N, C-alpha and C positions, 0 to 999 in steps of 0.2 A: 396824422397821415405821414406818408413818406414819399419823397420824390427822388428820382434817380436821373443823373445827367452824366455824360461821359466827356472827359477832357483829355485830349491827346497832346503830349509834349514830345517833341522830337529833339534829340540831341545826338549829333553825329559822333562816332558811328553807332551809338547804342540807341535802341528803341525801347522805351518804357511805355507801358499802357496803364494810365491812371484811371481810377474810377471815382468820380465825384458823387458822394452820397449825402443826401439830406435826411437826417433821422430826427424828426421832432414833430410835435403835435401842430405847431404853428410855424411853418418854414420861414426862414429869413436868411439873408446873405451871411449873417454872422455865425450861423450854425452849420455852415458847410465844412465838412471834414473830408480829407483825401487819404486813401489807403493804397499802399503798394499791393498788398494781398488782403482781400476782403474776408478776413476770418476772425473778427473780434469774438470774444467768448460769449457775449450776450446777444449777438445779432448774427445768425448764420446766413450767409449770402448764398443764393442759388448757384448751382454748379456752372450754369452757362454764362455767369458773369465773370468767371475766373479765366484769366488769359495767361498763357505761358510766357515766361520771361526768358528772353534769349539775349545772350551777351557773348560777343565774339571773344572777349579776353579770357573767359573761363571755359571755353569749349575744350581746350587741350586737357582739362582734368578728366574728361569722360572718355572711357574706352568702351569696348564691346560689352563688358560686364556691368557697366554703370550707366544707366539711362538718365537723361535729363529729367524725365517725369518723376523718377524715383527720388532724386535729390531735391527737386522743387517741393515735393511733398514734405520732406524733412525741413526744408527752409521755411515753409509756411507755419509749421509748428513752432519754429524758433521766433518768428516775427509776428506772432499773433496780435500784438498790441498796436502795430501799424506805425507809420511815419506821416508827418504832415506834408502837404504838397509844397508848401512854401520852403520848407527845409530841403525838400527833394529837388526843387528847381534850382536852389542856390548851392546845394552841396551834392550834385549828381556824382561827382568823383568819389566822395566819401561813401555813398551808398554802394557804389561799385566795389570799393575796397572791402566793405563789410560782407558783400556777397562772396567775393573771392576768398575771404578769410573763413567764411562759414563752410563753403564747399571743400576747402582744403582741410578743415578740421574733421569733416565727415570722412574724407579719404584716409586721413591719418588713423582714425578710429577703425576703419575697415582693415587697414594693414595691421593694426594692433591686434585685432581679433584673430587674424591669420597667424600672427606670431604666437599668440596665446595657445591656440589649438596645437600648433607645431611643437611648442614646448611641452605641453601635456602628453603628447604622443611619445616624446622622447623619454618621459618619466614612466612610461609603461601603461598609460590609460588607453583603453580602446574607445571606439566611437560611442558605445552605449553609455559609458561612464561620463561622457562629455555632454549629455543631454542637459543636465543641470547647469553646466557651464554655458551652453547656448542661451539658456534662459537668463543667466546672469549678464551675458553680453547684450542681449536685446534690451534689458532694463537700463543699460548705460548709454543708449543712443542719444545723440544730442537733441535736446528739446523735449525729451520724454521723461517725465518724472516717474520713477519706479514706484508702483503701489506699495510693494513690500520688498525689502532687500534680503529675502530669505536665501535665495540661491547663492548669494555672495557671502553668507555668514559662515563663520568657522565651524558651526555645528553641522551644517549641511556638507561642507567640504570634508569634515571628519567622517561623516557617514559614507560618503562616496569612497573614500580611501579604505575604510574598513570593509566595505563590500568587495573591493578589489582584493584585499587580503584573504577574505573568505573564499573567493573564487579560485585563488591560487593555492589555498591551504597554507598561507604564510603566517604562521602563528607569531613568529618573532617580529615580523613587521607590524602586526597588530599591537603587540605589547609596546613597541616603540611609539606608536601613535598614541596609545593610552598614556604613557609617561609624558609625552610632549603636551597632551591635552591638560593633564594635571598641572604641569609646570606653567602653562599659559593661562590657566584658570578657565578653560572652556567647560561649559556646563553640558554634561552628557545626559542623554535620556535613556529610556528603557531599551530602545533598539540598539544603541551603542553597546550597552552592557551585555545584551543578549548575544551579540556577535562575538564580543571579547570572551565571554564565558564559554561559549560553544567551542571556539578555537582552543582555548586553554584546556578544557576538559577532554577534547579529542587528543591533543598532544600529550596530556597526562596519561591517557590510555595507551599511547604509543603509536597511534595511527590517526592521520588526518585525511579526511576525504574531501578533496577539492571539489568545488561546484563545477558541473559540466560546462556551464556557460563561460567559465574562466579558464578553459583548458589551454587557450592560446597564450595565456599570460603566466603560466607556471614557471617556477625556476628551472634553469637549464641543467640537464644532466652533465656531469663531468666524471667520466670513468665509472659510471654506475652510481655516483653520489650526487645528490642535489645540494648545491651550495646556496645558502640563503643570501638575502641582500646584505646582511651584516657579515663581517668576516670572523667574528668571535663573540663569545659570551662575555659576561662580566669578568670571568677569570682568564679571558684571552684565548680559550681553546676553540678550535674550529668546530662548527656544528655539522655533523654528517647527517644527511637525509638519504633515504633509499626509496625508490619508486617501484612499486609492484602492483600491477593490475589497477592502475589509476588510484592507488592509495599511497600516501607518503608515510613512510615509517621513520620515526624520529629517534634520535639517540637518547641514552639515559640522562645526559646532561640537560637536553631540551625538555625531557619529561619532568625532571625535578624543577627546572626553572619555570615551566608553564604551570606546574601545580602551585608553587609558591605565589606566583603572580596572579593566578586564578583566584585564590582565596583572598589576596589583597584587593583585587577588583570587586569581589563579593562584599568585603567589608566596606569598601568605599561606597558601593551602591546602597548598602544598608544605612550608613551614616548620612548619606545624602537624601535619604527618604524617597528614593526612587521606587515606584511601585513594582513589585515582583510579578512575574507571570510564569506559566507552566514551563516555558523553555529555560528560563534562568534557573529556576529551582531544580529542574532535571539536570542541567549542566553541573550544578553544585553536587548533586547526588552522584553523578558520574565521576567527579573528582574524588569524592569520598570512596567510591568503589575502587579507584586506582590505588588508594591507601589500604584497602581491605576493611574499611570501616562501614559495615552494613548498617549499624544502628544510626549513624549520621545520615546515610543515604535514605533510610526509612523515615527519619525525622523530617527530611525535606518534603517527602510525600505527605506526611501528616499535617504539614503547615499549609497545604494548598486549600483544603476545604474551608478553614477559618478565614482565609483571605478571599474567599469567593471564587476560587479557581477549581475547575473540574480536572482531576488527575486523568491522565491518559495511560494507555497500556505501556508506552515507553517510560513513563514516570516510575513504574515499579521495577523495571528491568535491573537497575543497579543494585538495589537492596536484595532482590531475589537472587541475583547472580552471586553476591557475596555469601549469603547464607547457605546456598546450595553448594558452593565451592568448599566452604569450610565444614560442611556436614551438619550445620545447625538446623535440624529438621523442624524443630518446634517453631523457630522464628521464620523459617521459610513458609510454613503453612499459615503463620500469622499474617504474612504479607498477602498470601492468596486469599485469606478471609477478608482482609481489608479491601482487596480488589473487588470481590463479589459484593461487599456492602456498599461500594460506591459505583456499582453498575458497570464495572470493567471486567470483561470476560477474558481469561487467559487463552492464548492460542498454543499451537503445538510447541514452539520453542520454550514457552514457560512451563507447559505441562511436562515436557521432556526433562527440563531441569529438576522439577519436583519429583519426577519418576526416578531420576538418577540418584538423588539423595535418599529417597525412600528405599530403593533397592540396596544401597550401601548400608543403610541402617537395619535392613531386614524387617521392615514394617509391612507385614502382609496386608493389614487393613488399609493402609495408605495406597499400596500398589493396586489393590482391588478398586478402590475409589477412583484412582487416576485412570485405570483402564476403561472405566465407564465414562469418565470425563472425555477421554479420547474418542470413545464410541459416539458420544452425542455431538461433540464439537468438531472433531477432525475426521471421523469415520474411517479413513485409511491412513496408515502411519508412514512416515518417512523411513528410509533404511537405517538412519542413525537411531531413531526411536525403537525400531524393531530389534536392533542389537541390544539395547538396554532391556527390552522385554525378554529376550532370550536369556540374558544374563540372570534375570530374576528366576525364571523357571528352572535354570540349571543349579540354583543355589540350594543349600540344605534348608534354609528358612522357608523356601517355597514348598518343599516336600513335607514340612511339618504342619503347615496350616491346612485346615479343611475339616469338614464334617464327615464323620464315619456313617452316620445314619441319615438317610435322605427320604423325605416324604414326597414320593413321586407325584401324588395328586396335587400337593401344594406347589410343586415346581411347574406343573402343566398350567395351573391356574395363573401363576405369576407370569408365565411366558405369554399366555393369551391376553392378560390384562395389559401387558407392556407392548402389545402389537406384534410380538414375535421376535425371535433372535436373541433374547436375553431374559434373565429372571431376577438378577440383583439380590439373590439370597445368600451370597457369600461363597467362599471356596467350597467345593465339593470333593469328597474323597480324601485319601491320605497316600503318602508315598511319593516316589520319584516321578518326575514328569518326562514324557517322551516328546521331543521337539523335532518336527520335520518341515522342510520347505516343499510345498506341493502346489498343484493347480486344481481348479474346480472345473468339472466338465460341463457340457451343455445341458446335462440333466440335473445340474446343481449338486452333484455328488462330489464329495472330497475324494480325490484319487489316492489319498493316503489311508484315511480311517473308514471311508465309506459313508460317513454321515451326510445327510442331506441338509444343505444350508437353507436358511429361511428366506423367503421373499416377503419382506416386511410390508404389511398392508398399510395403505394410506386411508386415513379416516375420511369417509365421505363428507361429513360435516366440515372437517378441517379443509378439505379440498374445495368445498363450496365457498367457504370464507376466503380462501386464497384467491379464487376467481373474482370475488367481489372486491378484494383489495387491489388486484391488478386493474380492474375496470375503473375504480375510483381514482387511482393514480393517473391512468391514461386520460380520463375525462378532464382532469385538471390541466393536463399538459397539451391536449389537442384543442384546436380552434374550430369554430363554426360548427359545433356539434358533430364533428366528423366521426368521432368514436361511437356516439349514440346511433348514428346511421349504420355503422358497421354492425352493431349489436342487433339492430332490426333486420339487417341483411342476413345475418347468421340464423336468426329465428325463422326466416322464410326459406332459406336454401339449405339449412343444415338438416341433420347432423352429418359430420364427416368422420372418417376413420383415420385420417392422417392429414397433416398440414405440412406444406413445403415452404421453407424460407427461400423463395426463388432468387432473391438477390445473392444470398450466400452460395447457392448452387451455381448460378450463372456466372459468378465471378471466381469460381474455384480455380486456383493456380494461375490466374491471369487477371489483368486489369480491365479487360474489355468484357462487357456483359454478353454472354452467348445464350440465347434462348434454346438452342439445340441441346445444351447440357441439361437445362431445366426439363425439357421434353423427355430426355432419356431417363432422368430420375423419376419423373412422374409415371411414365409407362412401367418402369421396373418396380416401383413401390406398389403400384396397383395389383401386381401379380401376387404380392404377399398379403394383401388384405382379404379378409373373408368374403366380402361382398364384391370385390373387384371394382368398387366404385371409384370415381375420380377423387383424388385428394384435393383439398383446398390449396390453391396457389396464391400466396400473398406477395404482391410486388408493388413497389412504388411507381406512381404513374409516370415519373420521368424515365423509367426503364422501358416503357412501351411506346414512347414517342421519339421522334428524331429521324434523321436521315437513314441511319443504319436499320432502324426498325421498319422503315418503309420498303426494305428489300422484300421481294415476293415470298421467300422462304420464311423469314421472321414474321411477316405480316400474316401468313397463313397459320402459323402456330398460335399467335395471339387470338386470331379469330376462332380457332378450334377450341381454345380454352374458354373463351367467352360463350360460345355456343353450348358448351357443356356445363355452364353455370359453375365453373370451377375456379375462375379468376376473380380476385378482388384487388383492384388497384387503389392504393392508399393515396390520399390527396397531397398536394404540395404543402410543404411545411410540417408534415406529420412524421412520426417515427414508426416505421413499419414493424419494429420489434414488438411493440405493444399489441399489435393486431394479431400476428401469428401466435404469440404467446398466449393471449387471452383465448383464442379459438381452440388451441390445443388443451388448455385447462378446462374450458367449458364443456367440450365433448369427450374429455378424458381419453384423448387419442394420441397417436404418435406425432412427433414433430421432427421433420427431416432437416437437420442443420448441423454444421460443424462449429457454429458459434458456441463458445464455451460459457457465454452469459456471465462474464466476470466484470464487466465495466460498471460505471456508476448507475446506469439504468436499472440493472438487475440487483444492485446492492440495496436498492430501496425495498426489495422484497424480503430482506432479512436472511438469516442463515439457519433457520430452524426447519421449516417445511420445504422450502424451495429446492435444496440439494436432493432431498428424497424424491420429490416429484420429478426433477430433471433426470435422475438416474433411471426411473421407471419408464420415462416417455421419450427420451431423446434418442434419435437414430442418427449415427454418424455415417458418413459415406466417403467413398473415393471412386476413382475410375480406373478400370483395367483397359486392356486393348480392345475388348469386345463390348463391355457393358459396365454399368455402375456396380459397385460393391458396397453392400450395406453392413453396418455393425449394429446389430439389433441390441436392445437393452439386455443387460445380463440376466441369466436365469435366476439369480439370487441377489439379494441386496449386498452391495460391496461395502460392508461395514463390519466392524468388530462384532463377532457373534459368540454368545455363551450358551451352550446347550444344557439341557436338563440332566445330562450325564456329568456335567462339569468340564466338558471339553471347550477349548477356545480355538476359534479360527479368526486370524487377524490378517486382513489384506495389506499389502505393501504398495505404496504409491508408485506409479510408473509415469513415464513421460506422456503416454496417451491414456486418457480416462477410460477409453473403450477397448483397452488391451485385452484380447480374449485369452491370452496366455499369462494373465496376471499371477504373480507369485503370492501365495498365502502361507502363513504360519499355521501349521496344524499342531496343537498342543493338547496332550491328553495324559492321564496317569499311565505310567509305563506298564502296569499290571492289569489295566482295565479289560483288555481284550481276552487275556488268559482266564480271568474269572468268569467272563460271560461264556466262553466257548468250552472251557475245560473244568467245569465244576465237578464232574464225576471223577476225573483224574485227581483233582485236589483231595477229594474224600479218601480215595484209595491211598494216595501218597501219605496223607496225614495219619491214617490208621497204621500203615507200615512203620511210620516214624515213631508212633507211640509204642509199638511192639518192640522196636529195636532201639534202645536208648543209646547204643554205641554206634549209631550211624556216623559215617565219616563226615568231616567238616565240609568237604567239597560237595557231597550230595545234598547236605542241608542248605548250603549256599544256593545251589541251583533251584531248590524248591522254594526258598524264600524269595528269590528274584521274581518268580512268576506268580506266587500265590500269597504274598504277604498281606494284601488288603483286598476286601471284596469290591466288586464292581457295583456302581450305583444303579442296579437294574431292578431293585425291589426284592431280590432273593437274598435275605440277610442271614437267616438262622444258621444253616450249616456252614457257609463260608466264614461267618463271623467266629463261630466256635473253633473252627479249624485254625483260623488265623491267630486266635488267642493262644492256642496250644503251641503253634509254631513260634509265636512271639516269645513264650516262656522258654521254649527250647533254645532259640537263638541267643537269648540273653544269657542263659546258663553256659552255653558254649563260648560266648564272647568273653564273659567275665572269668572263665576258668583259668586263663593264663595271665590274669592281671591281678596284682596284689592291691587291695583297697587301701592299705596303709602306706603305699608308696606314691599313689597318684590321686589327683582330685577326681571327683565324680564326673565332671564334664569331660575330662580327658579320657576316662574309662568308657564313657558313652560313645565318644568319637571313635575310639579304638574298636569298640564292638561294632559300630556301624561300618567301619572299614572292613573288618573281618567277615561280617555277614552280608556286605554289599546291600545294605538296606538302611532304613531310617527307623530309629527306636523312638516311639512316642509314648509318654506316660499319661494315662488318663486318671486324674485325681478326682 
């Protein structure tokens, strides 16, 4: 058992409150122990037994920021073992001195903490970088034994400093930290090496991108130049930096120095047996790229899989860039093959690089392959990619490739099997290409050639699977079976011909939700629907509650939508995007929203079917002075299209996906229209040409321009024979003035092509 008695000792002018505690199974006077603060480790005393210690001689240590309670708590931790009452009664002054010394030491440590933070700020550290320092300070409080002294270790301190260098883009500062760490024997880990290699590889490329969070700590501009913390390199020369568009451009000296140190750091990492990751190997590949060593950059990627690392798209960039720049088309496509084998799909920048090297090499089969890769993965091309495509079709290599004879039945079947808009049977026709920039009308007709562009069908089975995938994702993310309830609601109140993303409409061009805008859009879209039925209005329930929604006008609108069974309010904690998206897919109807559906929510849906569905069903909107303005889905699929005649129509990306005046490239054989429309004239001209062998060169050139090759319209017999006769005639004319023993065959062919303004193609 335990018995508790209180004993009070008074000693002027100080008052101490002692607690006499008997802690034993059989109490006796000999087992009585007295504690100044009852907090022994093995026996926790209830809080109401603890009394505050007040001492007049130490009150001057406390100010407004330092409370007595706060420091008594620290003192209890220091004196947990306790003091005997006998020693206390005989040595009261000694204990008072101990208390004064204890409180003074705490105050000194508080002041030391302030000085530490002040010094760090002078060194350029911001508040975020001092978080670890605060942890280190807390661990050093008197009476508290730190569990682990990680925050105070050189390794952590080095990491903080490297992070600051990364934020500033300070590559030379990072290299100095590395040299210092090696000299002091600090063991660095994967993170340290990753930061160092990233900075060195960026500087080796000539441009360092500082982190946004470190913008306040970047080096200061001096007459347009950024002066680094050091004043010179090893050779004593000043290091010039230039800042452009938040990018630091470094000098050639810094490039070379960073490259040398980068490989030194990589060797140190290897010799220290530090585990590699994708970031470190990619950084080494970038350094290899700066030297123009594509093989080494590619080797870095090849090392990843054996190490259990999955390469990323950025991992292939250095090797692909070097091979495409040097014109090594075989190795460039070897990189692309490696990408596909490891599940990495190239995007437009990579495809553009491959297209550029293929056009430069005159490889028609590669260009054809890449055009279809752009069709499936990019759909519409950037202006820079469009320029390369134009360059290809203007080349002589492009005019030489193609099939003379075309099986129209086979072409139609291939187009139908592919869903429309392409056949994939290779280049069709022969001869020069005509390239025009044009637009497509509301009737889907090209305003240049008159061809009707395809509206590529969506597979019903694929659409159903897409709806199921959206539902499965939403069900996993929504709580309390809320999405299943929505599905049942749709089954009861559906179908709908349109769905309105009410939050997107009501917040259009302002931060405050306005139901009046939703009402205007709902009324306007109803007029465009065949049945004029109410569209489904999807709105989060937080939008229909609150003080502003209690206003009579807003309240009346909400009640009107509810009475029409057109409003579904999503529950708290739900993502309304899943609701309006699923409804639009389920009913194969329009979705009115300006949401471009590019965030992580929609990335879960993949990049195969979703872009095609979105293009066919999304209705964009804006507001005029009088009413809403709708931008309906385009009359044709905005994607690279290849016709059965061999024509190409290539859309060029614009700022607005729903741009009705989008620019297209219309590319067709230059003589295709003449063959189709003027076949009779061709026959007559050819007969007159055969009768008159002495026809003038100018007349022959004119006829060859328009009639050199037949159109791919199925009428081959007469145009083909006539073209062959004209081909023999133009070759005889072209070679008449050229001596075969003075020039090579290739130069003679090129001269003949120039004289005849045509392309000579030999069929062997």
